VOGU-3710 file (C-alpha; in Angstrom, 3 decimals, decimal comma):
1> mlkpllttla> 302,082/-30,556/144,920  298,859/-32,382/144,164  298,460/-34,103/147,559  298,872/-30,918/149,662  296,493/-29,107/147,322  293,867/-31,861/147,666  294,273/-31,859/151,430  293,832/-28,089/151,590  290,806/-28,260/149,263  289,260/-31,016/151,410
11> cvlfahpvwa> 289,721/-28,946/154,544  288,062/-25,976/152,871  285,173/-28,088/151,613  284,739/-29,801/154,958  285,154/-26,671/157,045  282,094/-25,547/159,032  281,401/-21,788/159,010  279,696/-21,739/162,468  281,348/-24,303/164,774  284,654/-22,695/165,628
21> dwdfnrqvrp> 284,897/-24,813/168,787  283,714/-28,382/168,516  281,759/-29,867/171,379  282,803/-33,481/170,884  280,564/-34,845/173,641  277,460/-33,147/172,285  278,018/-33,250/168,535  280,177/-36,298/167,769  280,356/-38,795/170,626  276,610/-39,656/170,407
31> ilsdkcfach> 277,068/-40,599/166,741  280,141/-42,729/167,358  278,567/-44,335/170,414  275,393/-45,264/168,586  276,940/-46,409/165,320  280,571/-47,389/166,012  281,502/-48,177/169,616  279,816/-51,584/169,733  282,597/-52,869/167,457  285,253/-50,181/167,943
41> gpdsahraag> 284,860/-49,191/171,572  285,902/-50,192/175,092  285,006/-53,906/174,824  288,359/-55,476/173,969  286,977/-59,004/173,598  284,686/-58,024/170,740  286,660/-55,200/169,159  286,857/-55,458/165,370  290,096/-54,967/163,404  291,883/-53,840/166,540
51> lrldieeaak> 290,420/-50,373/166,026  289,240/-48,288/168,944  287,416/-45,029/168,192  286,514/-43,912/171,722  290,112/-42,901/172,519  291,823/-40,211/170,447  295,282/-41,777/170,404  293,922/-45,117/169,205  291,632/-43,545/166,594  294,523/-41,551/165,103
61> adlrgrraid> 297,171/-44,260/165,379  298,953/-45,799/162,386  297,423/-49,221/161,758  299,503/-50,952/159,122  299,923/-47,800/157,062  296,376/-46,551/157,486  294,762/-44,222/159,982  291,092/-44,274/160,856  291,421/-40,550/161,409  294,364/-38,873/159,746
71> haapaksevl> 295,083/-35,637/161,556  297,655/-34,474/158,997  295,599/-35,408/155,921  291,905/-35,481/156,901  290,763/-36,441/153,398  292,769/-39,690/153,673  291,023/-40,776/156,859  289,802/-44,348/156,548  286,619/-43,417/158,433  285,615/-41,108/155,585
81> ariesgdphl> 286,228/-43,791/152,965  284,183/-46,324/154,918  281,162/-44,111/155,648  281,024/-43,051/151,970  281,488/-46,558/150,537  278,642/-48,431/148,912  280,504/-51,743/148,989  278,805/-53,926/151,652  282,203/-55,491/152,439  283,756/-52,093/153,181
91> mmpppdshke> 280,988/-49,761/154,277  280,624/-48,718/157,892  278,541/-49,352/159,794  278,242/-52,780/158,084  274,781/-53,723/156,771  274,375/-56,601/159,227  274,663/-54,169/162,165  271,320/-52,668/161,112  272,830/-49,261/161,830  272,921/-46,551/159,233
101> ltptekqtlr> 274,385/-43,075/159,329  272,026/-40,305/158,294  273,232/-37,678/155,800  273,415/-35,163/158,655  275,539/-37,514/160,744  277,900/-38,130/157,833  278,276/-34,411/157,287  279,020/-33,875/160,988  281,766/-36,503/160,863  283,261/-34,962/157,701
111> ewiaagapys> 283,410/-31,497/159,249  284,742/-32,770/162,549  287,562/-34,708/160,861  288,369/-31,736/158,641  288,716/-29,628/161,802  291,326/-32,049/163,125  288,914/-34,411/164,902  289,291/-32,811/168,332  288,344/-35,176/171,154  287,399/-34,445/174,736
121> ppwayvpprw> 287,016/-36,903/177,616  283,528/-38,246/178,379  281,727/-35,431/180,196  280,310/-37,794/182,819  283,778/-38,630/184,166  285,143/-35,085/184,323  284,398/-33,529/187,720  282,227/-30,424/187,406  283,743/-27,050/188,120  282,222/-23,654/188,754
131> tepptldhga> 281,806/-21,330/185,777  281,051/-17,680/186,322  277,533/-17,059/184,989  277,272/-15,171/181,684  276,756/-11,435/181,802  273,282/-10,499/180,652  272,443/-7,893/178,052  271,417/-4,475/179,269  267,827/-4,574/180,487  267,709/-8,315/181,135
141> tsanwidnfv> 267,080/-9,328/184,727  267,532/-12,517/186,675  266,441/-13,803/190,065  269,668/-15,777/190,514  272,579/-17,121/188,502  270,489/-19,952/187,017  268,645/-17,364/184,933  271,908/-16,018/183,520  272,679/-19,366/181,901  269,125/-19,879/180,650
151> ldrlrreglt> 268,744/-16,356/179,249  272,195/-16,388/177,631  271,334/-19,623/175,787  267,969/-18,229/174,673  269,652/-15,051/173,415  272,088/-17,099/171,348  269,183/-19,109/169,944  267,237/-15,947/169,105  264,443/-16,777/171,543  262,746/-14,963/174,396
161> pappadpvtl> 261,550/-16,652/177,588  257,877/-17,259/178,256  256,120/-14,750/180,508  255,666/-15,582/184,196  252,964/-18,107/185,052  249,795/-16,709/186,571  249,689/-16,815/190,394  247,219/-19,728/190,648  249,241/-21,914/188,276  252,501/-21,007/190,012
171> arrlafdltg> 251,127/-21,764/193,473  249,842/-25,166/192,334  253,091/-25,941/190,515  255,197/-25,097/193,546  252,943/-27,002/195,958  252,960/-30,163/193,866  256,717/-29,948/193,258  257,631/-29,431/196,923  254,850/-31,201/198,824  253,167/-33,500/196,293
181> lppaqavvda> 249,788/-31,935/197,143  247,713/-29,049/195,800  247,974/-25,865/197,867  245,291/-24,899/200,368  242,850/-22,435/198,841  243,834/-19,798/201,418  247,448/-20,043/200,214  246,364/-19,627/196,600  244,142/-16,651/197,408  246,845/-14,931/199,455
191> faadpsdgay> 249,445/-15,328/196,702  246,986/-14,187/194,020  246,409/-11,033/196,083  250,164/-10,449/196,527  252,272/-12,250/193,880  255,430/-10,359/194,863  258,882/-11,905/195,034  258,794/-11,685/198,813  255,431/-13,451/199,041  256,669/-16,115/196,651
201> ermvdrflas> 259,799/-16,778/198,678  257,749/-17,060/201,866  255,550/-19,626/200,118  258,647/-21,550/199,030  259,979/-21,606/202,591  256,603/-22,717/203,928  256,422/-25,686/201,550  260,058/-26,685/202,187  259,391/-26,665/205,939  256,249/-28,762/205,611
211> prfgermaih> 256,416/-32,417/206,706  254,757/-33,122/203,362  258,091/-32,273/201,675  259,739/-35,473/202,855  256,759/-37,558/201,748  256,896/-36,038/198,268  260,651/-36,413/197,858  260,625/-39,945/199,231  258,539/-41,160/196,290  261,433/-40,432/193,943
221> wldlvryadt> 264,083/-41,918/196,219  262,071/-45,096/196,792  261,837/-45,489/193,007  265,606/-45,215/192,741  266,438/-47,774/195,415  263,589/-50,136/194,325  261,822/-50,088/197,679  258,872/-52,482/197,958  256,964/-54,333/200,671  257,494/-57,720/199,003
231> vgyhgdqeqt> 260,508/-59,801/197,985  259,699/-59,968/194,269  260,802/-63,438/193,186  258,734/-66,643/193,327  256,013/-66,253/195,999  256,550/-62,485/196,290  256,080/-62,767/200,029  255,898/-59,671/202,185  258,914/-58,233/203,970  258,856/-55,765/206,862
241> vwpyrdyvih> 260,935/-52,864/205,560  258,641/-49,893/206,137  260,872/-48,470/208,937  263,418/-47,827/206,159  260,761/-45,825/204,259  260,098/-43,784/207,402  263,843/-43,186/207,775  263,937/-41,781/204,236  260,982/-39,436/204,838  262,393/-38,212/208,150
251> slnsnkpfsd> 265,851/-37,668/206,667  264,434/-35,564/203,860  262,206/-33,563/206,201  265,084/-32,880/208,590  267,257/-31,923/205,611  269,940/-34,436/206,463  272,973/-33,735/204,242  272,874/-36,001/201,222  276,403/-37,111/202,057  275,264/-38,503/205,423
261> ftveqlagdl> 272,123/-39,907/203,787  274,370/-41,860/201,413  276,809/-43,166/203,990  274,094/-44,320/206,383  272,317/-46,345/203,723  275,316/-48,020/202,156  277,192/-48,616/205,388  275,188/-47,530/208,424  275,978/-50,810/210,155  279,722/-50,148/209,761
271> lpdadtddri> 279,676/-46,685/211,340  281,362/-46,379/214,720  278,700/-46,414/217,459  275,941/-47,040/214,884  272,534/-46,216/216,343  269,089/-47,605/215,510  268,509/-45,226/212,607  271,907/-46,058/211,113  270,991/-49,748/211,193  267,547/-49,070/209,748
281> asgynrllqt> 269,198/-47,040/206,977  271,462/-49,987/206,207  268,286/-51,839/205,250  268,913/-50,281/201,831  271,272/-53,204/201,254  268,378/-55,638/201,711  265,847/-54,012/199,354  266,818/-56,147/196,384  264,575/-58,926/195,104  265,170/-62,246/196,850
291> sheggvqlke> 263,900/-65,775/196,337  262,513/-67,937/199,145  261,819/-70,943/196,968  263,113/-74,327/198,016  265,650/-75,761/195,592  267,506/-72,589/194,578  271,226/-72,800/193,948  273,249/-70,860/196,517  275,988/-69,783/194,098  273,492/-68,816/191,415
301> yraiyladrv> 271,580/-66,495/193,716  274,765/-65,182/195,246  275,644/-64,024/191,710  272,104/-62,690/191,119  272,148/-60,679/194,347  275,610/-59,288/193,637  274,565/-58,187/190,154  271,391/-56,563/191,486  273,369/-54,513/193,985  275,937/-53,426/191,414
311> rnvsqvwmaa> 273,213/-52,296/189,023  271,448/-50,295/191,695  274,459/-48,602/193,257  275,884/-47,665/189,871  272,589/-46,258/188,591  271,586/-44,422/191,767  274,879/-42,733/192,648  276,884/-42,885/189,405  274,252/-42,756/186,643  276,248/-45,583/185,079
321> tmgcsqchdh> 274,816/-48,690/183,438  277,289/-51,119/184,929  274,796/-53,924/184,425  276,066/-54,011/180,845  279,425/-55,227/182,199  278,121/-58,324/183,948  279,077/-60,562/181,020  281,733/-58,558/179,136  283,411/-55,177/179,025  280,964/-52,356/178,436
331> kfdplsidef> 280,354/-51,697/174,745  280,086/-47,935/175,065  281,673/-46,773/178,328  285,051/-47,330/180,018  283,602/-49,896/182,438  285,046/-53,400/182,438  283,741/-56,778/183,532  286,490/-56,877/186,170  285,214/-53,581/187,582  281,666/-54,916/187,687
341> yalgaffadi> 282,657/-57,748/190,012  285,068/-55,542/191,942  282,207/-53,172/192,739  280,082/-56,149/193,752  282,855/-57,274/196,105  282,045/-54,337/198,402  278,795/-56,127/199,250  280,293/-59,585/199,777  280,332/-58,936/203,529  276,518/-58,718/203,796
351> ddeehlrdqy> 275,119/-61,601/205,800  271,966/-62,391/203,839  272,195/-66,045/202,788  270,366/-67,951/205,530  267,223/-68,216/203,381  269,401/-69,721/200,640  271,253/-72,157/202,880  268,133/-73,361/204,722  265,937/-73,422/201,635  263,183/-75,643/202,952
361> aaannrnptl> 262,582/-73,841/206,258  258,900/-73,317/206,951  259,580/-69,622/207,544  260,474/-69,158/203,871  256,864/-69,610/202,795  255,256/-67,624/205,576  253,887/-64,145/204,937  255,708/-61,977/205,802  258,753/-64,117/205,232  261,739/-63,983/207,541
371> rapelpvqsv> 264,875/-62,422/206,085  267,603/-62,939/208,636  269,480/-61,111/209,932  266,663/-58,948/211,253  266,636/-56,322/213,990  263,705/-55,522/216,304  263,165/-51,792/215,808  260,804/-48,935/216,393  260,676/-46,535/213,472  261,743/-42,922/213,917
381> yqrqrlaele> 258,138/-41,682/213,939  257,115/-44,441/216,320  259,771/-43,273/218,779  258,678/-39,663/218,380  255,065/-40,523/219,156  256,108/-42,591/222,144  258,088/-39,644/223,527  255,111/-37,322/223,050  252,774/-39,841/224,665  255,061/-40,310/227,646
391> lliaeiesag> 255,084/-36,558/228,258  251,294/-36,484/228,085  250,979/-39,422/230,494  253,339/-37,714/232,940  251,330/-34,467/232,791  248,023/-36,250/233,394  249,458/-38,386/236,193  250,796/-35,274/237,932  247,258/-33,882/237,870  245,953/-37,041/239,506
401> epvdeltakh> 243,897/-38,126/236,491  243,608/-41,756/235,276  245,862/-42,783/232,405  244,691/-46,342/231,778  243,704/-45,771/228,130  246,901/-43,854/227,389  248,998/-46,553/229,027  247,345/-49,212/226,873  248,001/-47,072/223,807  251,626/-46,726/224,887
411> erlaqtvsmp> 251,996/-50,495/225,131  250,623/-50,975/221,624  252,805/-48,233/220,184  255,928/-49,530/221,932  255,853/-52,842/220,114  258,791/-53,456/217,790  258,890/-54,940/214,315  261,708/-57,054/212,921  263,183/-55,689/209,720  266,075/-56,988/207,610
421> iaaataprev> 269,234/-54,937/208,007  272,808/-55,131/206,812  275,067/-57,015/209,165  278,695/-57,467/208,202  280,305/-60,869/208,144  283,622/-62,142/206,778  283,673/-61,072/203,096  283,027/-63,879/200,613  285,447/-64,484/197,779  284,320/-62,747/194,585
431> rvlprgdwqd> 285,521/-63,911/191,180  284,927/-62,498/187,746  282,291/-64,708/186,089  283,120/-65,036/182,383  279,991/-64,305/180,351  278,196/-63,894/183,672  278,085/-67,665/184,130  277,851/-68,441/187,862  279,071/-71,985/187,218  282,300/-70,793/185,587
441> esgpvvrpaa> 284,805/-70,203/188,380  287,810/-69,742/186,103  287,843/-65,953/186,420  290,289/-64,107/188,662  289,491/-63,182/192,251  288,873/-59,448/192,625  289,128/-57,078/195,560  286,552/-54,354/196,264  287,051/-51,375/193,959  285,012/-48,761/192,108
451> paalgwtagd> 285,486/-47,918/188,402  288,774/-46,236/187,600  287,013/-43,923/185,141  285,230/-42,323/188,110  288,524/-41,717/189,889  288,872/-44,711/192,207  292,414/-45,465/193,259  293,225/-48,544/195,304  294,551/-47,997/198,797  296,181/-50,240/201,321
461> gqatrldlar> 294,158/-53,122/202,683  290,691/-54,359/201,787  288,218/-51,552/201,086  284,779/-51,749/202,712  281,262/-50,534/202,003  282,028/-47,611/204,299  285,025/-46,698/202,133  282,828/-46,859/199,036  280,098/-44,741/200,603  282,522/-42,055/201,765
471> wlvdaddgag> 284,294/-42,042/198,401  280,996/-41,478/196,594  280,450/-38,204/198,492  284,063/-37,082/198,879  284,321/-33,985/196,700  288,078/-33,602/197,240  289,569/-37,051/196,785  286,616/-39,126/195,603  283,692/-39,059/193,220  281,693/-36,541/195,251
481> lltarvmanr> 281,371/-33,931/192,521  280,285/-36,589/190,018  277,663/-37,850/192,479  276,503/-34,276/193,086  275,982/-33,783/189,354  273,909/-36,969/189,133  271,631/-35,836/191,952  271,460/-32,180/190,881  270,231/-33,363/187,497  267,494/-35,415/189,180
491> ywallwgegl> 266,351/-32,552/191,391  266,153/-30,380/188,300  264,059/-33,066/186,612  261,628/-33,141/189,539  261,072/-29,415/189,032  260,961/-29,365/185,213  259,809/-32,801/184,135  263,123/-33,547/182,393  266,739/-33,409/183,478  269,327/-31,127/181,935
501> apvqddfggq> 270,902/-34,461/181,006  267,774/-36,211/179,726  268,731/-39,815/180,588  268,900/-39,624/184,364  270,334/-43,082/185,015  272,863/-43,187/182,163  275,440/-40,436/181,787  277,429/-42,672/179,469  277,654/-43,161/175,743  274,081/-44,331/175,317
511> grppthpkll> 272,716/-41,419/177,312  272,487/-37,866/176,058  274,805/-35,034/177,080  273,320/-32,117/179,031  271,690/-29,296/177,137  273,218/-26,743/179,531  276,439/-28,400/180,759  277,831/-25,385/182,615  274,534/-24,804/184,377  274,420/-28,443/185,470
521> dnlavefvrs> 278,024/-28,315/186,659  277,301/-25,184/188,691  274,290/-26,830/190,311  276,531/-29,740/191,330  279,200/-27,451/192,755  276,549/-25,417/194,574  275,130/-28,626/196,040  278,510/-29,588/197,483  279,332/-26,058/198,670  276,011/-25,907/200,536
531> gwdvkhlmkq> 276,984/-28,973/202,562  274,898/-31,331/200,406  271,797/-29,327/201,368  268,873/-30,674/199,312  266,422/-27,971/200,376  268,932/-25,256/199,513  269,364/-26,598/195,993  265,624/-27,011/195,495  265,046/-23,425/196,670  267,771/-22,171/194,346
541> ivtsqayrqs> 265,965/-23,696/191,380  262,370/-22,775/192,255  263,218/-19,141/193,009  264,714/-18,623/189,552  262,682/-16,727/186,982  263,133/-19,644/184,617  261,228/-21,979/186,952  258,418/-19,425/187,266  257,791/-19,210/183,511  254,483/-20,141/181,978
551> svapdeller> 254,305/-23,620/180,435  252,197/-22,290/177,558  254,155/-21,955/174,327  253,320/-20,652/170,840  253,141/-23,188/168,010  256,391/-21,914/166,517  258,326/-22,693/169,703  256,668/-26,091/170,096  257,701/-26,970/166,555  261,269/-25,766/167,030
561> dpgnallarq> 261,814/-27,168/170,518  259,158/-29,784/171,306  261,157/-31,268/174,175  261,786/-27,885/175,822  265,538/-28,468/175,785  266,146/-24,708/175,532  264,049/-23,939/178,639  262,086/-21,178/176,931  259,041/-22,281/178,936  258,228/-24,442/181,937
571> grfrlpaemi> 257,328/-28,120/181,727  253,789/-29,480/181,609  253,327/-33,135/182,498  250,982/-35,542/184,207  251,399/-35,939/187,935  252,803/-39,181/189,382  250,267/-41,800/190,441  250,555/-41,158/194,172  250,009/-37,414/193,747  246,876/-37,940/191,656
581> rdaaldasgl> 245,427/-40,138/194,395  246,514/-37,732/197,140  245,034/-34,725/195,346  241,638/-36,419/195,049  241,644/-37,340/198,743  242,740/-33,809/199,607  239,941/-32,277/197,521  237,405/-34,389/199,393  238,817/-33,619/202,819  239,487/-37,327/203,429
591> lvhelggpsv> 243,285/-37,203/203,290  244,852/-38,285/206,581  248,067/-36,428/207,426  250,026/-38,855/209,561  253,721/-39,474/209,194  255,077/-42,988/208,901  253,860/-46,343/210,027  253,118/-49,710/208,408  252,131/-49,716/204,750  248,425/-49,271/204,072
601> rpyqpvdyyq> 246,049/-51,118/201,769  243,563/-49,114/199,689  240,472/-50,618/198,082  241,408/-53,329/195,601  239,681/-56,443/194,188  239,822/-59,189/196,809  240,868/-61,782/194,218  243,663/-59,691/192,732  246,238/-61,900/194,480  244,630/-65,200/193,465
611> hlnfptrryh> 247,701/-66,265/191,497  250,094/-65,714/194,393  251,264/-68,858/196,166  253,684/-69,924/198,906  251,461/-69,109/200,683  248,167/-68,406/198,915  246,549/-65,175/200,053  243,643/-62,802/199,625  243,740/-59,044/199,674  242,206/-57,334/202,698
621> adkdnnqwrr> 241,676/-53,587/202,338  242,018/-51,418/205,433  238,811/-50,684/207,307  239,903/-47,532/209,150  241,587/-44,173/208,555  244,528/-45,941/206,927  242,316/-46,097/203,838  242,924/-42,385/203,285  246,665/-42,172/203,933  249,043/-40,721/201,342
631> gvyvhwqrqf> 250,181/-42,761/198,364  253,777/-43,001/199,608  252,475/-45,337/202,329  250,546/-47,684/200,012  251,572/-51,345/200,173  253,925/-52,052/197,246  253,411/-55,599/195,894  256,025/-56,083/193,193  254,293/-58,804/191,162  250,798/-57,352/191,582
641> lhpmlkafda> 251,158/-53,596/191,949  247,990/-51,811/193,032  245,845/-51,306/189,881  245,523/-47,545/190,372  249,290/-47,111/190,703  249,857/-49,342/187,692  247,339/-47,431/185,547  249,332/-44,251/186,158  252,744/-45,769/185,402  254,141/-46,299/188,883
651> ptreectarr> 257,039/-48,778/188,621  257,015/-52,259/190,141  260,370/-51,368/191,721  262,137/-54,476/190,581  264,962/-52,254/189,319  266,112/-48,658/189,761  263,650/-46,204/188,177  265,116/-42,729/187,727  262,342/-41,440/185,467  258,830/-42,839/185,389
661> arsntplatl> 257,084/-43,420/182,100  254,100/-41,204/181,336  251,401/-42,800/179,242  247,954/-41,595/178,227  245,478/-44,447/178,020  241,705/-44,955/178,464  242,538/-47,182/181,432  243,778/-44,148/183,375  240,546/-42,254/182,739  238,461/-45,272/183,692
671> tllndptfve> 240,463/-45,560/186,904  239,762/-41,931/187,789  236,055/-42,492/187,177  235,578/-45,884/188,788  238,313/-46,756/191,281  236,551/-46,878/194,698  238,998/-44,352/196,187  238,072/-41,760/193,566  234,357/-42,533/193,710  234,391/-42,209/197,491
681> aarvmaaevv> 236,394/-38,985/197,274  233,864/-37,596/194,806  230,806/-38,467/196,907  232,326/-37,104/200,145  233,374/-33,975/198,278  229,864/-33,622/196,850  228,261/-34,014/200,284  230,435/-31,250/201,727  229,829/-28,934/198,773  226,053/-29,450/198,820
691> aahatpdarv> 225,907/-28,872/202,574  228,052/-25,725/202,418  226,531/-23,978/199,386  222,879/-23,425/198,587  223,133/-22,238/194,985  224,197/-24,388/192,017  226,644/-21,741/190,767  228,396/-21,596/194,144  228,613/-25,376/194,244  230,271/-25,550/190,834
701> deifrravsr> 232,795/-22,898/191,810  233,607/-24,766/195,038  234,099/-28,034/193,146  236,541/-26,359/190,779  238,391/-24,646/193,616  238,889/-28,004/195,289  239,919/-29,753/192,077  241,960/-27,071/190,269  242,292/-24,163/192,744  240,140/-21,718/190,766
711> paddlerqav> 236,439/-21,032/190,139  234,811/-22,367/186,980  234,484/-20,143/183,935  231,099/-19,559/182,305  231,441/-22,376/179,774  232,513/-24,876/182,429  229,753/-23,777/184,783  227,057/-24,274/182,191  228,436/-27,682/181,191  228,513/-28,906/184,786
721> lslvsaqhhh> 225,023/-27,595/185,576  223,645/-29,289/182,482  225,297/-32,545/183,541  223,967/-32,261/187,094  220,443/-31,637/185,837  220,517/-34,680/183,563  222,002/-36,899/186,251  219,479/-35,694/188,846  216,618/-36,777/186,610  218,305/-40,123/185,997
731> yadhtdeaak> 218,947/-40,907/189,649  215,472/-39,759/190,668  214,139/-42,480/188,381  216,800/-45,030/189,398  217,100/-44,824/193,156  218,898/-48,148/193,350  221,738/-46,761/191,216  221,931/-43,677/193,418  222,163/-45,854/196,514  224,855/-47,992/194,935
741> llgvglhdrp> 226,927/-44,948/193,944  226,601/-43,330/197,365  227,435/-46,580/199,117  230,971/-46,823/197,739  233,636/-46,615/200,420  233,834/-46,672/204,190  232,951/-43,065/204,881  229,428/-42,430/206,149  226,926/-40,776/203,839  224,483/-38,130/205,105
751> shadqaelaa> 221,155/-39,895/205,651  219,109/-36,720/205,466  220,328/-35,617/202,031  218,329/-35,895/198,822  219,947/-39,030/197,406  219,276/-38,205/193,755  220,696/-34,712/194,215  223,763/-35,978/196,052  224,382/-38,643/193,405  224,114/-36,018/190,647
761> wtfacrlaln> 226,642/-33,752/192,343  228,872/-36,766/192,983  228,893/-37,266/189,226  229,995/-33,644/188,815  232,831/-34,162/191,298  233,957/-37,278/189,434  234,129/-35,152/186,302  236,179/-32,440/188,026  238,682/-34,928/189,444  239,080/-36,332/185,920
771> lgeattrn> 239,991/-32,978/184,359  243,379/-32,841/182,717  244,068/-29,725/184,735  243,493/-31,687/187,948  245,997/-34,392/187,072  248,576/-32,250/185,255  251,403/-30,240/186,732  251,515/-27,031/184,660
//
C-alpha cells in the first residue's frame, strides 16, 4: 500500500497545473541536449553507462533493474535521484562536466517525468504540415493568415500588438528589406499621402520587381555559400568567380524557383543538355577555400575539401551541423560519422585536384590563380548587354551611320573570362576517417548518401550530386519540406531581424526550437505550394499586419520580451555593411546602378595587402565609376576583408554565415566619419544641397530627407545650423583643411563654390550619414 501511495503523492506533487500538453521539443529537449546528451546521446562511442536519453525507448528501458525514467513509478526514476543528489560521484550532470541544472530546469524535469515523460521526435526532422490558422476573436482583423497565428499567440500571452508603423518608417523598412536601398523621396511622399492597403501593396510589387531586389537578396545567399573573390588559404590568391555572383543575382531577379536554383548549383554540370548558366551555377562547388601552396599533401587536402563541402551543404540546405560528425558521431543530433563521409561522397566526382597534384606549377602563385577545370564564359548580364548592343549596331548600320566605336565596345564586351566550374570525373573512393585523421585509412568505404534522419533511403546504383540536389527539393519523396522550412525561416529573419527558429544554421539539439512552430511550418508548406516562389513568400510576409507594426515598444514589453520572440512589435536592427555603404552613396547621388560585372575595388589603404605573398601585391582602387557600385559587387578578400565591411561585421566567408553578427563599436562610427567613400559621399551631397537650396533651413531639411527620408525637426535643425556655423568659421581660418576635406575622392568638386561654406556643409552631411536612424532598419 505504501509504494502506490507514494507514487500517487509524487505525481500530485510533481503535477503542473498549466501544462496539460507537454511540448517536449520546446520545454525539455533543450535541457537534455545542453546538460545530458554529450554523455547520454547519439554518440555511441562516448556514451556513458550505456544510457541514451534522446530516444524514449532507451530512456525508459530496464537497465539492470533500474530505469532512468520510470513511466509506471515516476518517483523512482533514476534521473530524479541523480539530479537531486549532492554526492559528486552520483550527481548529474557530474561536476567535471562544468554543467549545472538550474532550479527551474530541475523543476521542469520533475514535472515532465511526473506527467509520464512524453517524448516527441526532433522537430527539425518531422516534415512540416499545414495547420488551419486559428480563428480570431470578434473584432480582431488580419491581412493574411500569418496574422492569425501572431495575434492568437499574443492573445494567449495577454498582449496586444504594436500599432502600425508610420508611413515614412514603413516605406524605408520595406525598401531596405526588399531592395537594400532607401526609397526614393517621391515614393515616400506618395505613400505618406496615401498609406492605404492598396498603395502599400503596389509599393511592395514595385520593390519586388526592381532589379535591386536580386542584389539585396544575393548578399544573404553569398554569405551562406561562402562566396569570395579569393581562395582563402596560404597566399589567398584571387579567383575569377564573379559570373557565379551574377548568376545568383539574375536568378533572384527573375524569380527562378528555389528548387531549380538548388539543382543548378549542386549539379548544373550533370543536367541533361546543361547550358552556360547551368555550368556557371555549378561553380558553387568550387567556392570552398583551396590551397595553392607547394608541398601540400594530396590526401590531406582531399579530406579538407570534402569536409568543407559537407559543412556547407548541410548548413545551407539542412540547417544541420554535420561538421560535428567529422571525427565521431554527433553528440546531440542523430547524425553519424558514417553519414558525414557518405554525404561527402556525393562530391567525390568533382575534378578539382590539378592544383594539388601539380603543386609547384608557376600558375599556382599567379594572381588570379588558375583553378582547373575552368570554362571560358560570358556572364548572364554580359550576354544581355551584348544582345542589346548588337540590336543598336544593326539599327545604326541600317541608317547608314558609322558604328566604329560601338563595334570596338562590342569586341571588349564579348571577351570571356575563365571561371572554375564543376566537371564530373570518375568518383574517388571515400572512406570513413576515424577521428577525422586523413592518414588513417582503416575506416569502411562508404557510398553517397544523405542522413537517414532527414528521410534518405538508398536506391539502386550509385547516387550522384544530381540525385542529392533533387532529393533536397523533393517535397513528396525527399527532404523538400524540410529544406523549405530552413529557407522560410531565413526569409522571415531577413524581414524581422531574427528567425522564428533563432539559430538559422542549426535546427538540431544545440539550436533553439521555433517560437511559432505552426506558423513556420505553414510558411514552408506555402513556399512549396507556390512552386518554390521566393517573391511570393516574401510578399506574403511583408503584407501581413504583423510585419507592418511599429518597432517601438513600451518598457514593460521590452522587459518581458527583450528578444521580441512573441512578435508584439517589429524588429529594429543595424543595417548590413553593404546597405550602409549603398545608402550613403544613394544619398549623395553617386550610386551607380549597373547589374553584374567584375568585382570592384573601393578606396582602401594601398599597403593593406602588404602581408600577402605568393605573389606579393598592392591594392589598387578603381579610378572610374566602379568606385560607386553597390556593395554586393565589392571585391571580397578573405584574409583581408575591406576595412569598411569588416567594421560593420561582414563575414570573411570562410564558412557558411546564416546570420551576421551585429556589434556596436567606436570603430564603426569612425568608419562612417572618415572612410573616403563616406567623406566623398558627404561632400558631393553637400555640393548638391548647397547648389539646390538657398536658405540654411531648406538645406538642413534636404540633408535629412536624403539621409533618413524626412525633414529635420526643430531641435535637429538648430543643432545642425549651430554646427555649420562653427565649422564655417573654422574652415574660413583654415583653408588648407577645407581643401583637404573637399579633395577626398575622385568626384570633381565645384570650383566656384565658397570652400569654407562647402566644407562646413560637408561636415553636416557627415553627421547626418552617421545618425543611428540612417544606419538602422526600424
